[in-house]
Structures are given as structure tokens and as C-alpha cells.
C-alpha positions in Angstrom: 59.8 -38.2 42.4 59.4 -41.7 41.7 57.8 -44.1 44.1 59.8 -47.4 44.9 57.3 -50.4 44.4 56.9 -51.4 48.3 55.3 -48.0 48.7 52.9 -48.5 46.3 52.1 -51.9 47.8 51.6 -50.1 51.2 49.3 -47.6 49.9 47.4 -50.6 47.9 46.6 -52.7 51.2 45.9 -49.2 53.5 43.3 -48.2 50.2 42.4 -51.9 50.8 41.7 -51.9 55.0 40.1 -49.1 54.3 37.1 -49.9 52.5 37.2 -53.5 54.3 36.3 -51.4 57.3 34.1 -49.2 55.7 31.9 -51.7 54.6 32.2 -53.8 57.9 30.5 -51.2 59.7 27.9 -50.3 57.2 26.5 -53.8 58.2 26.7 -53.5 61.8 23.7 -52.2 63.1 25.2 -49.1 65.6 22.5 -50.1 68.3 23.0 -53.9 69.2 26.2 -54.0 66.9 24.4 -57.5 64.9 24.9 -58.1 61.1 22.3 -56.5 59.0 20.3 -59.4 58.0 20.0 -59.1 53.4 17.1 -58.9 51.8 17.7 -62.8 50.5 17.8 -63.8 53.8 15.0 -62.9 55.4 12.5 -64.8 53.9 14.7 -68.4 54.8 12.6 -68.7 58.1 9.2 -69.7 58.4 8.1 -67.4 61.2 9.5 -64.8 58.6 6.7 -66.3 56.2 3.8 -66.5 58.7 4.7 -62.5 58.8 3.8 -62.0 55.2 1.1 -64.8 55.7 -1.0 -62.5 58.0 0.0 -58.9 56.4 -1.9 -60.6 53.3 -4.4 -61.9 55.0 -5.3 -59.2 57.3 -4.8 -56.5 54.4 -7.5 -58.9 52.7 -10.0 -59.3 55.7 -9.6 -54.9 55.8 -10.4 -54.3 52.3 -13.8 -57.0 53.1 -14.7 -55.5 55.5 -15.0 -52.0 54.4 -16.7 -52.7 51.6 -19.4 -54.7 54.1 -19.5 -51.7 56.3 -18.0 -53.0 59.2 -16.5 -50.1 60.3 -15.1 -51.7 63.6 -14.1 -54.5 62.8 -12.7 -52.1 59.6 -10.4 -50.1 62.3 -9.9 -53.1 64.7 -7.6 -54.9 61.4 -6.2 -51.7 60.9 -4.7 -52.1 64.4 -3.7 -55.1 63.2 -2.3 -54.6 60.5 -0.1 -52.1 62.3 1.5 -53.9 64.5 2.1 -56.9 62.1 4.1 -54.9 59.8 5.7 -52.7 62.7 6.5 -56.8 64.3 8.1 -57.2 60.5 10.5 -54.3 60.2 11.4 -54.5 64.0 12.1 -58.1 62.7 14.5 -57.4 59.9 16.7 -55.2 62.1 
């Protein structure tokens, strides 16, 4: 059985549309329908840079407080560190 050129073009076009549909669905977040940020787009805003800087500075403070023996301050900083990381992850979504 010989497949004519029109049928071949139809199959190629259908496959192209299906691939584009899968790609668009993978970019959409299922919870709110917004597109996810690519990793290069994450670090473009000043807010993201301040959050990352806060995480790093809080981590350094956490290490210093445990080295110096300040357990209560260290536990407070652990809570702050977790809150910053969760806020940053939620912002990325």
C-alpha cells in the first residue's frame, strides 16, 4: 500500500501539534495555570537576589551562633532559615 504525500503531511502536522501540546502542558503549573519560570529567569529580579543573600547571611549567622555556643539563637536562626527557603521555593513556583 502506497501512502500519498498529503497523508504524510497530515501525519507530520498531527505529530507536530501533539508534541507542542505536550510541551505547553509541561510548562503549565497544574495548580494555578501559570507558566513556570526557567532557572535563568529566576535570578533576574532584585527580590530574588535579596532572598538568596538573606539565606546565605542567615546560614553564616547560624554557623557562628552554634560555634559560639548560643543554642537558643541558633534554633531561632534555624527557623528563620527554613522560612526563607520555603518562601523562595514558593516564589519560584
